mmCIF file as gemmi writes it, N, C-alpha and C atoms, coordinates in Angstrom:
data_model
loop_
_atom_site.group_PDB
_atom_site.id
_atom_site.type_symbol
_atom_site.label_atom_id
_atom_site.label_alt_id
_atom_site.label_comp_id
_atom_site.label_asym_id
_atom_site.label_entity_id
_atom_site.label_seq_id
_atom_site.pdbx_PDB_ins_code
_atom_site.Cartn_x
_atom_site.Cartn_y
_atom_site.Cartn_z
_atom_site.occupancy
_atom_site.B_iso_or_equiv
_atom_site.pdbx_formal_charge
_atom_site.auth_seq_id
_atom_site.auth_asym_id
_atom_site.pdbx_PDB_model_num
ATOM 1 N N . UNK Axp A 1 ? -73.279 -24.412 -140.833 1 0 ? 1 A 1
ATOM 2 C CA . UNK Axp A 1 ? -73.646 -25.242 -140.274 1 0 ? 1 A 1
ATOM 3 C C . UNK Axp A 1 ? -74.869 -23.871 -140.451 1 0 ? 1 A 1
ATOM 4 N N . UNK Axp A 2 ? -74.178 -23.063 -140.648 1 0 ? 2 A 1
ATOM 5 C CA . UNK Axp A 2 ? -75.274 -22.209 -141.659 1 0 ? 2 A 1
ATOM 6 C C . UNK Axp A 2 ? -76.059 -22.324 -142.995 1 0 ? 2 A 1
ATOM 7 N N . UNK Axp A 3 ? -75.166 -23.276 -143.574 1 0 ? 3 A 1
ATOM 8 C CA . UNK Axp A 3 ? -75.37 -23.612 -144.971 1 0 ? 3 A 1
ATOM 9 C C . UNK Axp A 3 ? -76.329 -24.514 -144.539 1 0 ? 3 A 1
ATOM 10 N N . UNK Axp A 4 ? -76.227 -24.588 -143.565 1 0 ? 4 A 1
ATOM 11 C CA . UNK Axp A 4 ? -77.777 -26.159 -143.408 1 0 ? 4 A 1
ATOM 12 C C . UNK Axp A 4 ? -76.914 -27.665 -143.95 1 0 ? 4 A 1
ATOM 13 N N . UNK Axp A 5 ? -75.881 -27.591 -144.392 1 0 ? 5 A 1
ATOM 14 C CA . UNK Axp A 5 ? -74.661 -28.571 -144.493 1 0 ? 5 A 1
ATOM 15 C C . UNK Axp A 5 ? -74.117 -29.986 -143.479 1 0 ? 5 A 1
ATOM 16 N N . UNK Axp A 6 ? -74.563 -29.645 -142.387 1 0 ? 6 A 1
ATOM 17 C CA . UNK Axp A 6 ? -73.932 -30.508 -141.014 1 0 ? 6 A 1
ATOM 18 C C . UNK Axp A 6 ? -75.1 -31.564 -141.262 1 0 ? 6 A 1
ATOM 19 N N . UNK Axp A 7 ? -74.38 -32.398 -141.834 1 0 ? 7 A 1
ATOM 20 C CA . UNK Axp A 7 ? -74.552 -33.63 -141.015 1 0 ? 7 A 1
ATOM 21 C C . UNK Axp A 7 ? -74.265 -34.507 -139.406 1 0 ? 7 A 1
ATOM 22 N N . UNK Axp A 8 ? -75.073 -34.754 -139.057 1 0 ? 8 A 1
ATOM 23 C CA . UNK Axp A 8 ? -75.544 -35.889 -137.312 1 0 ? 8 A 1
ATOM 24 C C . UNK Axp A 8 ? -75.31 -37.307 -137.641 1 0 ? 8 A 1
ATOM 25 N N . UNK Axp A 9 ? -74.575 -37.699 -136.979 1 0 ? 9 A 1
ATOM 26 C CA . UNK Axp A 9 ? -74.282 -39.671 -136.542 1 0 ? 9 A 1
ATOM 27 C C . UNK Axp A 9 ? -73.966 -39.469 -135.933 1 0 ? 9 A 1
ATOM 28 N N . UNK Axp A 10 ? -74.612 -41.159 -135.14 1 0 ? 10 A 1
ATOM 29 C CA . UNK Axp A 10 ? -74.067 -41.73 -134.302 1 0 ? 10 A 1
ATOM 30 C C . UNK Axp A 10 ? -73.156 -42.793 -134.307 1 0 ? 10 A 1
ATOM 31 N N . UNK Axp A 11 ? -71.914 -43.15 -133.875 1 0 ? 11 A 1
ATOM 32 C CA . UNK Axp A 11 ? -71.173 -43.384 -134.028 1 0 ? 11 A 1
ATOM 33 C C . UNK Axp A 11 ? -71.308 -45.265 -133.267 1 0 ? 11 A 1
ATOM 34 N N . UNK Axp A 12 ? -71.986 -45.994 -134.214 1 0 ? 12 A 1
ATOM 35 C CA . UNK Axp A 12 ? -71.948 -47.918 -133.774 1 0 ? 12 A 1
ATOM 36 C C . UNK Axp A 12 ? -70.606 -48.126 -132.669 1 0 ? 12 A 1
ATOM 37 N N . UNK Axp A 13 ? -71.774 -48.761 -132.152 1 0 ? 13 A 1
ATOM 38 C CA . UNK Axp A 13 ? -71.146 -49.472 -131.092 1 0 ? 13 A 1
ATOM 39 C C . UNK Axp A 13 ? -69.931 -49.951 -131.262 1 0 ? 13 A 1
ATOM 40 N N . UNK Axp A 14 ? -68.925 -50.204 -130.452 1 0 ? 14 A 1
ATOM 41 C CA . UNK Axp A 14 ? -67.715 -50.795 -130.495 1 0 ? 14 A 1
ATOM 42 C C . UNK Axp A 14 ? -66.632 -49.556 -131.69 1 0 ? 14 A 1
ATOM 43 N N . UNK Axp A 15 ? -67.385 -48.66 -131.718 1 0 ? 15 A 1
ATOM 44 C CA . UNK Axp A 15 ? -66.727 -47.444 -132.357 1 0 ? 15 A 1
ATOM 45 C C . UNK Axp A 15 ? -65.756 -46.172 -132.035 1 0 ? 15 A 1
ATOM 46 N N . UNK Axp A 16 ? -64.556 -46.391 -131.691 1 0 ? 16 A 1
ATOM 47 C CA . UNK Axp A 16 ? -64.06 -45.448 -131.016 1 0 ? 16 A 1
ATOM 48 C C . UNK Axp A 16 ? -63.219 -44.039 -131.571 1 0 ? 16 A 1
ATOM 49 N N . UNK Axp A 17 ? -63.059 -42.875 -131.187 1 0 ? 17 A 1
ATOM 50 C CA . UNK Axp A 17 ? -63.235 -41.572 -131.818 1 0 ? 17 A 1
ATOM 51 C C . UNK Axp A 17 ? -61.502 -41.537 -131.664 1 0 ? 17 A 1
ATOM 52 N N . UNK Axp A 18 ? -60.409 -41.174 -132.108 1 0 ? 18 A 1
ATOM 53 C CA . UNK Axp A 18 ? -59.287 -41.177 -131.268 1 0 ? 18 A 1
ATOM 54 C C . UNK Axp A 18 ? -58.154 -40.18 -131.539 1 0 ? 18 A 1
ATOM 55 N N . UNK Axp A 19 ? -58.302 -38.869 -130.569 1 0 ? 19 A 1
ATOM 56 C CA . UNK Axp A 19 ? -57.619 -37.745 -130.525 1 0 ? 19 A 1
ATOM 57 C C . UNK Axp A 19 ? -56.536 -38.073 -130.667 1 0 ? 19 A 1
ATOM 58 N N . UNK Axp A 20 ? -55.386 -37.339 -132.483 1 0 ? 20 A 1
ATOM 59 C CA . UNK Axp A 20 ? -54.564 -37.867 -132.286 1 0 ? 20 A 1
ATOM 60 C C . UNK Axp A 20 ? -53.777 -36.278 -132.639 1 0 ? 20 A 1
ATOM 61 N N . UNK Axp A 21 ? -54.081 -35.186 -131.57 1 0 ? 21 A 1
ATOM 62 C CA . UNK Axp A 21 ? -53.504 -33.859 -132.274 1 0 ? 21 A 1
ATOM 63 C C . UNK Axp A 21 ? -51.952 -33.94 -131.006 1 0 ? 21 A 1
ATOM 64 N N . UNK Axp A 22 ? -52.765 -33.251 -130.233 1 0 ? 22 A 1
ATOM 65 C CA . UNK Axp A 22 ? -51.145 -33.172 -129.38 1 0 ? 22 A 1
ATOM 66 C C . UNK Axp A 22 ? -50.937 -34.66 -129.284 1 0 ? 22 A 1
ATOM 67 N N . UNK Axp A 23 ? -49.308 -35.17 -128.618 1 0 ? 23 A 1
ATOM 68 C CA . UNK Axp A 23 ? -48.819 -36.456 -128.64 1 0 ? 23 A 1
ATOM 69 C C . UNK Axp A 23 ? -49.233 -36.796 -127.502 1 0 ? 23 A 1
ATOM 70 N N . UNK Axp A 24 ? -49.616 -36.312 -126.404 1 0 ? 24 A 1
ATOM 71 C CA . UNK Axp A 24 ? -50.181 -37.202 -125.53 1 0 ? 24 A 1
ATOM 72 C C . UNK Axp A 24 ? -51.074 -38.092 -126.07 1 0 ? 24 A 1
ATOM 73 N N . UNK Axp A 25 ? -52.484 -37.494 -126.673 1 0 ? 25 A 1
ATOM 74 C CA . UNK Axp A 25 ? -52.773 -38.122 -127.531 1 0 ? 25 A 1
ATOM 75 C C . UNK Axp A 25 ? -52.606 -39.12 -128.386 1 0 ? 25 A 1
ATOM 76 N N . UNK Axp A 26 ? -51.536 -38.328 -128.879 1 0 ? 26 A 1
ATOM 77 C CA . UNK Axp A 26 ? -51.412 -39.506 -130.485 1 0 ? 26 A 1
ATOM 78 C C . UNK Axp A 26 ? -50.544 -40.94 -129.486 1 0 ? 26 A 1
ATOM 79 N N . UNK Axp A 27 ? -49.82 -40.827 -128.469 1 0 ? 27 A 1
ATOM 80 C CA . UNK Axp A 27 ? -49.963 -41.796 -127.62 1 0 ? 27 A 1
ATOM 81 C C . UNK Axp A 27 ? -50.393 -42.522 -127.549 1 0 ? 27 A 1
ATOM 82 N N . UNK Axp A 28 ? -51.418 -41.952 -126.549 1 0 ? 28 A 1
ATOM 83 C CA . UNK Axp A 28 ? -52.431 -43.215 -125.997 1 0 ? 28 A 1
ATOM 84 C C . UNK Axp A 28 ? -53.882 -43.716 -127.17 1 0 ? 28 A 1
ATOM 85 N N . UNK Axp A 29 ? -53.754 -42.795 -128.292 1 0 ? 29 A 1
ATOM 86 C CA . UNK Axp A 29 ? -54.332 -43.494 -129.38 1 0 ? 29 A 1
ATOM 87 C C . UNK Axp A 29 ? -53.359 -44.979 -129.969 1 0 ? 29 A 1
ATOM 88 N N . UNK Axp A 30 ? -52.392 -44.925 -129.965 1 0 ? 30 A 1
ATOM 89 C CA . UNK Axp A 30 ? -51.537 -45.916 -130.62 1 0 ? 30 A 1
ATOM 90 C C . UNK Axp A 30 ? -51.249 -47.048 -129.483 1 0 ? 30 A 1
ATOM 91 N N . UNK Axp A 31 ? -51.33 -46.743 -128.132 1 0 ? 31 A 1
ATOM 92 C CA . UNK Axp A 31 ? -51.952 -47.609 -127.182 1 0 ? 31 A 1
ATOM 93 C C . UNK Axp A 31 ? -52.841 -48.533 -126.908 1 0 ? 31 A 1
ATOM 94 N N . UNK Axp A 32 ? -54.502 -47.749 -127.514 1 0 ? 32 A 1
ATOM 95 C CA . UNK Axp A 32 ? -55.62 -47.649 -127.721 1 0 ? 32 A 1
ATOM 96 C C . UNK Axp A 32 ? -55.396 -49.129 -129.112 1 0 ? 32 A 1
ATOM 97 N N . UNK Axp A 33 ? -55.179 -48.606 -130.141 1 0 ? 33 A 1
ATOM 98 C CA . UNK Axp A 33 ? -55.053 -49.374 -131.13 1 0 ? 33 A 1
ATOM 99 C C . UNK Axp A 33 ? -53.861 -50.806 -130.828 1 0 ? 33 A 1
ATOM 100 N N . UNK Axp A 34 ? -52.45 -51.088 -130.124 1 0 ? 34 A 1
ATOM 101 C CA . UNK Axp A 34 ? -52.478 -52.144 -129.659 1 0 ? 34 A 1
ATOM 102 C C . UNK Axp A 34 ? -52.918 -53.729 -128.849 1 0 ? 34 A 1
ATOM 103 N N . UNK Axp A 35 ? -53.409 -52.673 -127.986 1 0 ? 35 A 1
ATOM 104 C CA . UNK Axp A 35 ? -54.498 -53.143 -126.978 1 0 ? 35 A 1
ATOM 105 C C . UNK Axp A 35 ? -55.312 -54.095 -127.616 1 0 ? 35 A 1
ATOM 106 N N . UNK Axp A 36 ? -55.669 -53.187 -128.512 1 0 ? 36 A 1
ATOM 107 C CA . UNK Axp A 36 ? -57.747 -53.856 -129.194 1 0 ? 36 A 1
ATOM 108 C C . UNK Axp A 36 ? -57.214 -55.172 -130.56 1 0 ? 36 A 1
ATOM 109 N N . UNK Axp A 37 ? -55.643 -55.08 -130.755 1 0 ? 37 A 1
ATOM 110 C CA . UNK Axp A 37 ? -55.088 -56.16 -131.867 1 0 ? 37 A 1
ATOM 111 C C . UNK Axp A 37 ? -54.777 -56.835 -131.263 1 0 ? 37 A 1
ATOM 112 N N . UNK Axp A 38 ? -54.62 -56.618 -129.869 1 0 ? 38 A 1
ATOM 113 C CA . UNK Axp A 38 ? -53.466 -57.667 -128.723 1 0 ? 38 A 1
ATOM 114 C C . UNK Axp A 38 ? -54.511 -58.896 -128.463 1 0 ? 38 A 1
ATOM 115 N N . UNK Axp A 39 ? -55.242 -58.371 -127.876 1 0 ? 39 A 1
ATOM 116 C CA . UNK Axp A 39 ? -56.298 -58.657 -127.396 1 0 ? 39 A 1
ATOM 117 C C . UNK Axp A 39 ? -57.86 -59.043 -128.027 1 0 ? 39 A 1
ATOM 118 N N . UNK Axp A 40 ? -58.304 -59.016 -128.715 1 0 ? 40 A 1
ATOM 119 C CA . UNK Axp A 40 ? -59.429 -59.59 -129.662 1 0 ? 40 A 1
ATOM 120 C C . UNK Axp A 40 ? -58.038 -59.369 -130.382 1 0 ? 40 A 1
ATOM 121 N N . UNK Axp A 41 ? -58.037 -59.819 -131.958 1 0 ? 41 A 1
ATOM 122 C CA . UNK Axp A 41 ? -57.021 -60.603 -132.913 1 0 ? 41 A 1
ATOM 123 C C . UNK Axp A 41 ? -57.264 -59.72 -133.673 1 0 ? 41 A 1
ATOM 124 N N . UNK Axp A 42 ? -58.041 -59.353 -133.982 1 0 ? 42 A 1
ATOM 125 C CA . UNK Axp A 42 ? -58.365 -58.039 -135.304 1 0 ? 42 A 1
ATOM 126 C C . UNK Axp A 42 ? -57.001 -57.075 -135.607 1 0 ? 42 A 1
ATOM 127 N N . UNK Axp A 43 ? -57.528 -56.634 -136.739 1 0 ? 43 A 1
ATOM 128 C CA . UNK Axp A 43 ? -56.817 -55.148 -137.373 1 0 ? 43 A 1
ATOM 129 C C . UNK Axp A 43 ? -57.151 -54.065 -136.971 1 0 ? 43 A 1
ATOM 130 N N . UNK Axp A 44 ? -57.276 -52.889 -136.481 1 0 ? 44 A 1
ATOM 131 C CA . UNK Axp A 44 ? -57.903 -51.546 -137.165 1 0 ? 44 A 1
ATOM 132 C C . UNK Axp A 44 ? -57.332 -51.344 -138.55 1 0 ? 44 A 1
ATOM 133 N N . UNK Axp A 45 ? -57.901 -50.99 -138.902 1 0 ? 45 A 1
ATOM 134 C CA . UNK Axp A 45 ? -57.454 -50.187 -139.728 1 0 ? 45 A 1
ATOM 135 C C . UNK Axp A 45 ? -56.99 -50.771 -141.686 1 0 ? 45 A 1
ATOM 136 N N . UNK Axp A 46 ? -57.209 -52.451 -141.368 1 0 ? 46 A 1
ATOM 137 C CA . UNK Axp A 46 ? -57.343 -53.219 -142.164 1 0 ? 46 A 1
ATOM 138 C C . UNK Axp A 46 ? -57.812 -53.144 -143.257 1 0 ? 46 A 1
ATOM 139 N N . UNK Axp A 47 ? -57.489 -52.111 -144.987 1 0 ? 47 A 1
ATOM 140 C CA . UNK Axp A 47 ? -58.589 -51.665 -145.45 1 0 ? 47 A 1
ATOM 141 C C . UNK Axp A 47 ? -58.135 -53.225 -146.696 1 0 ? 47 A 1
ATOM 142 N N . UNK Axp A 48 ? -57.845 -54.011 -146.58 1 0 ? 48 A 1
ATOM 143 C CA . UNK Axp A 48 ? -57.413 -55.443 -146.939 1 0 ? 48 A 1
ATOM 144 C C . UNK Axp A 48 ? -58.969 -55.768 -146.368 1 0 ? 48 A 1
ATOM 145 N N . UNK Axp A 49 ? -59.118 -56.398 -145.301 1 0 ? 49 A 1
ATOM 146 C CA . UNK Axp A 49 ? -60.371 -56.53 -144.397 1 0 ? 49 A 1
ATOM 147 C C . UNK Axp A 49 ? -61.322 -56.197 -144.696 1 0 ? 49 A 1
ATOM 148 N N . UNK Axp A 50 ? -62.186 -55.1 -145.055 1 0 ? 50 A 1
ATOM 149 C CA . UNK Axp A 50 ? -62.892 -54.083 -145.579 1 0 ? 50 A 1
ATOM 150 C C . UNK Axp A 50 ? -62.901 -53.939 -146.303 1 0 ? 50 A 1
ATOM 151 N N . UNK Axp A 51 ? -62.094 -54.545 -147.707 1 0 ? 51 A 1
ATOM 152 C CA . UNK Axp A 51 ? -62.49 -54.19 -148.974 1 0 ? 51 A 1
ATOM 153 C C . UNK Axp A 51 ? -62.811 -55.958 -149.558 1 0 ? 51 A 1
ATOM 154 N N . UNK Axp A 52 ? -62.485 -56.694 -148.891 1 0 ? 52 A 1
ATOM 155 C CA . UNK Axp A 52 ? -62.367 -58.277 -148.806 1 0 ? 52 A 1
ATOM 156 C C . UNK Axp A 52 ? -64.153 -58.442 -148.771 1 0 ? 52 A 1
ATOM 157 N N . UNK Axp A 53 ? -64.61 -57.767 -147.332 1 0 ? 53 A 1
ATOM 158 C CA . UNK Axp A 53 ? -65.949 -58.129 -146.525 1 0 ? 53 A 1
ATOM 159 C C . UNK Axp A 53 ? -66.98 -57.166 -147.628 1 0 ? 53 A 1
ATOM 160 N N . UNK Axp A 54 ? -66.916 -55.918 -147.915 1 0 ? 54 A 1
ATOM 161 C CA . UNK Axp A 54 ? -67.357 -55.423 -148.936 1 0 ? 54 A 1
ATOM 162 C C . UNK Axp A 54 ? -67.995 -56.164 -150.046 1 0 ? 54 A 1
ATOM 163 N N . UNK Axp A 55 ? -66.727 -57.16 -150.571 1 0 ? 55 A 1
ATOM 164 C CA . UNK Axp A 55 ? -67.272 -57.214 -151.974 1 0 ? 55 A 1
ATOM 165 C C . UNK Axp A 55 ? -66.098 -57.245 -153.011 1 0 ? 55 A 1
ATOM 166 N N . UNK Axp A 56 ? -65.897 -55.609 -152.289 1 0 ? 56 A 1
ATOM 167 C CA . UNK Axp A 56 ? -64.651 -54.763 -153.681 1 0 ? 56 A 1
ATOM 168 C C . UNK Axp A 56 ? -63.693 -55.893 -153.908 1 0 ? 56 A 1
ATOM 169 N N . UNK Axp A 57 ? -62.699 -56.531 -153.471 1 0 ? 57 A 1
ATOM 170 C CA . UNK Axp A 57 ? -62.164 -57.975 -153.224 1 0 ? 57 A 1
ATOM 171 C C . UNK Axp A 57 ? -62.256 -59.084 -153.232 1 0 ? 57 A 1
ATOM 172 N N . UNK Axp A 58 ? -62.391 -59.813 -154.343 1 0 ? 58 A 1
ATOM 173 C CA . UNK Axp A 58 ? -63.072 -61.881 -154.18 1 0 ? 58 A 1
ATOM 174 C C . UNK Axp A 58 ? -62.192 -62.771 -153.512 1 0 ? 58 A 1
ATOM 175 N N . UNK Axp A 59 ? -61.624 -64.096 -152.809 1 0 ? 59 A 1
ATOM 176 C CA . UNK Axp A 59 ? -60.88 -64.719 -152.157 1 0 ? 59 A 1
ATOM 177 C C . UNK Axp A 59 ? -59.45 -64.695 -152.593 1 0 ? 59 A 1
ATOM 178 N N . UNK Axp A 60 ? -59.188 -64.285 -154.292 1 0 ? 60 A 1
ATOM 179 C CA . UNK Axp A 60 ? -58.049 -65.138 -155.011 1 0 ? 60 A 1
ATOM 180 C C . UNK Axp A 60 ? -58.008 -63.807 -154.965 1 0 ? 60 A 1
ATOM 181 N N . UNK Axp A 61 ? -58.003 -62.51 -155.218 1 0 ? 61 A 1
ATOM 182 C CA . UNK Axp A 61 ? -57.468 -61.366 -154.957 1 0 ? 61 A 1
ATOM 183 C C . UNK Axp A 61 ? -56.976 -61.108 -153.689 1 0 ? 61 A 1
ATOM 184 N N . UNK Axp A 62 ? -57.323 -60.978 -152.485 1 0 ? 62 A 1
ATOM 185 C CA . UNK Axp A 62 ? -56.937 -61.362 -151.439 1 0 ? 62 A 1
ATOM 186 C C . UNK Axp A 62 ? -56.012 -61.653 -151.01 1 0 ? 62 A 1
ATOM 187 N N . UNK Axp A 63 ? -56.266 -62.96 -151.433 1 0 ? 63 A 1
ATOM 188 C CA . UNK Axp A 63 ? -54.566 -63.85 -151.852 1 0 ? 63 A 1
ATOM 189 C C . UNK Axp A 63 ? -53.532 -63.776 -152.104 1 0 ? 63 A 1
ATOM 190 N N . UNK Axp A 64 ? -53.602 -62.686 -153.264 1 0 ? 64 A 1
ATOM 191 C CA . UNK Axp A 64 ? -52.606 -62.171 -154.043 1 0 ? 64 A 1
ATOM 192 C C . UNK Axp A 64 ? -51.427 -60.937 -153.929 1 0 ? 64 A 1
ATOM 193 N N . UNK Axp A 65 ? -53.01 -60.01 -152.846 1 0 ? 65 A 1
ATOM 194 C CA . UNK Axp A 65 ? -52.386 -59.017 -151.583 1 0 ? 65 A 1
ATOM 195 C C . UNK Axp A 65 ? -51.585 -59.598 -150.462 1 0 ? 65 A 1
ATOM 196 N N . UNK Axp A 66 ? -52.186 -61.257 -149.912 1 0 ? 66 A 1
ATOM 197 C CA . UNK Axp A 66 ? -51.318 -61.869 -148.284 1 0 ? 66 A 1
ATOM 198 C C . UNK Axp A 66 ? -50.097 -61.716 -149.348 1 0 ? 66 A 1
ATOM 199 N N . UNK Axp A 67 ? -50.634 -62.921 -149.914 1 0 ? 67 A 1
ATOM 200 C CA . UNK Axp A 67 ? -49.131 -63.412 -150.47 1 0 ? 67 A 1
ATOM 201 C C . UNK Axp A 67 ? -47.014 -63.595 -150.192 1 0 ? 67 A 1
ATOM 202 N N . UNK Axp A 68 ? -47.798 -61.557 -150.77 1 0 ? 68 A 1
ATOM 203 C CA . UNK Axp A 68 ? -46.373 -60.859 -151.263 1 0 ? 68 A 1
ATOM 204 C C . UNK Axp A 68 ? -45.806 -60.618 -148.781 1 0 ? 68 A 1
ATOM 205 N N . UNK Axp A 69 ? -46.568 -60.631 -148.157 1 0 ? 69 A 1
ATOM 206 C CA . UNK Axp A 69 ? -46.863 -60.447 -146.872 1 0 ? 69 A 1
ATOM 207 C C . UNK Axp A 69 ? -47.242 -61.492 -145.808 1 0 ? 69 A 1
ATOM 208 N N . UNK Axp A 70 ? -46.189 -63.061 -147.241 1 0 ? 70 A 1
ATOM 209 C CA . UNK Axp A 70 ? -46.884 -64.085 -145.861 1 0 ? 70 A 1
ATOM 210 C C . UNK Axp A 70 ? -46.01 -64.432 -144.446 1 0 ? 70 A 1
ATOM 211 N N . UNK Axp A 71 ? -44.362 -64.066 -144.974 1 0 ? 71 A 1
ATOM 212 C CA . UNK Axp A 71 ? -43.548 -63.265 -143.509 1 0 ? 71 A 1
ATOM 213 C C . UNK Axp A 71 ? -44.078 -62.965 -142.391 1 0 ? 71 A 1
ATOM 214 N N . UNK Axp A 72 ? -44.649 -62.098 -142.96 1 0 ? 72 A 1
ATOM 215 C CA . UNK Axp A 72 ? -45.189 -61.094 -141.767 1 0 ? 72 A 1
ATOM 216 C C . UNK Axp A 72 ? -46.663 -61.622 -141.075 1 0 ? 72 A 1
ATOM 217 N N . UNK Axp A 73 ? -47.057 -60.605 -139.227 1 0 ? 73 A 1
ATOM 218 C CA . UNK Axp A 73 ? -47.757 -60.684 -139.202 1 0 ? 73 A 1
ATOM 219 C C . UNK Axp A 73 ? -48.948 -60.593 -139.993 1 0 ? 73 A 1
ATOM 220 N N . UNK Axp A 74 ? -48.641 -59.643 -140.36 1 0 ? 74 A 1
ATOM 221 C CA . UNK Axp A 74 ? -50.767 -59.235 -141.196 1 0 ? 74 A 1
ATOM 222 C C . UNK Axp A 74 ? -50.474 -59.881 -142.711 1 0 ? 74 A 1
ATOM 223 N N . UNK Axp A 75 ? -49.613 -60.473 -143.194 1 0 ? 75 A 1
ATOM 224 C CA . UNK Axp A 75 ? -50.018 -61.486 -144.222 1 0 ? 75 A 1
ATOM 225 C C . UNK Axp A 75 ? -50.887 -62.833 -142.696 1 0 ? 75 A 1
ATOM 226 N N . UNK Axp A 76 ? -50.608 -63.198 -142.634 1 0 ? 76 A 1
ATOM 227 C CA . UNK Axp A 76 ? -50.56 -63.77 -141.643 1 0 ? 76 A 1
ATOM 228 C C . UNK Axp A 76 ? -51.817 -63.438 -141.679 1 0 ? 76 A 1
ATOM 229 N N . UNK Axp A 77 ? -52.491 -62.607 -140.78 1 0 ? 77 A 1
ATOM 230 C CA . UNK Axp A 77 ? -53.78 -61.947 -140.869 1 0 ? 77 A 1
ATOM 231 C C . UNK Axp A 77 ? -54.299 -62.144 -141.862 1 0 ? 77 A 1
ATOM 232 N N . UNK Axp A 78 ? -53.716 -61.445 -142.978 1 0 ? 78 A 1
ATOM 233 C CA . UNK Axp A 78 ? -55.324 -61.439 -144.469 1 0 ? 78 A 1
ATOM 234 C C . UNK Axp A 78 ? -55.131 -62.911 -144.87 1 0 ? 78 A 1
ATOM 235 N N . UNK Axp A 79 ? -54.641 -63.884 -144.245 1 0 ? 79 A 1
ATOM 236 C CA . UNK Axp A 79 ? -54.671 -65.333 -145.121 1 0 ? 79 A 1
ATOM 237 C C . UNK Axp A 79 ? -55.702 -65.906 -144.166 1 0 ? 79 A 1
ATOM 238 N N . UNK Axp A 80 ? -55.619 -65.811 -142.791 1 0 ? 80 A 1
ATOM 239 C CA . UNK Axp A 80 ? -56.617 -66.074 -142.106 1 0 ? 80 A 1
ATOM 240 C C . UNK Axp A 80 ? -57.923 -66.327 -142.184 1 0 ? 80 A 1
ATOM 241 N N . UNK Axp A 81 ? -58.287 -65.039 -142.869 1 0 ? 81 A 1
ATOM 242 C CA . UNK Axp A 81 ? -59.253 -64.418 -143.346 1 0 ? 81 A 1
ATOM 243 C C . UNK Axp A 81 ? -60.06 -64.809 -144.473 1 0 ? 81 A 1
ATOM 244 N N . UNK Axp A 82 ? -58.735 -65.691 -145.194 1 0 ? 82 A 1
ATOM 245 C CA . UNK Axp A 82 ? -60.387 -66.252 -146.16 1 0 ? 82 A 1
ATOM 246 C C . UNK Axp A 82 ? -60.31 -68.223 -145.394 1 0 ? 82 A 1
ATOM 247 N N . UNK Axp A 83 ? -60.214 -68.407 -144.893 1 0 ? 83 A 1
ATOM 248 C CA . UNK Axp A 83 ? -60.673 -69.574 -143.749 1 0 ? 83 A 1
ATOM 249 C C . UNK Axp A 83 ? -61.704 -69.646 -142.627 1 0 ? 83 A 1
């Protein structure tokens, strides 16, 4: 703060800050993520999805990443992004 290097930003709507310090907070954060994923059908922290949406990887690369995971819900989720 004294160096004038502090930057502050407002979190976008739909963004949640999750404190995972104490065990109780960690447990609550895990439950929150579970609820979001189950109710909204979205993955939280899916780096492949972000990379695809931001254009860092293309559809072919995403398919290659998803293929070894195709038997899991995560792999199926990645493949759904291509539709």
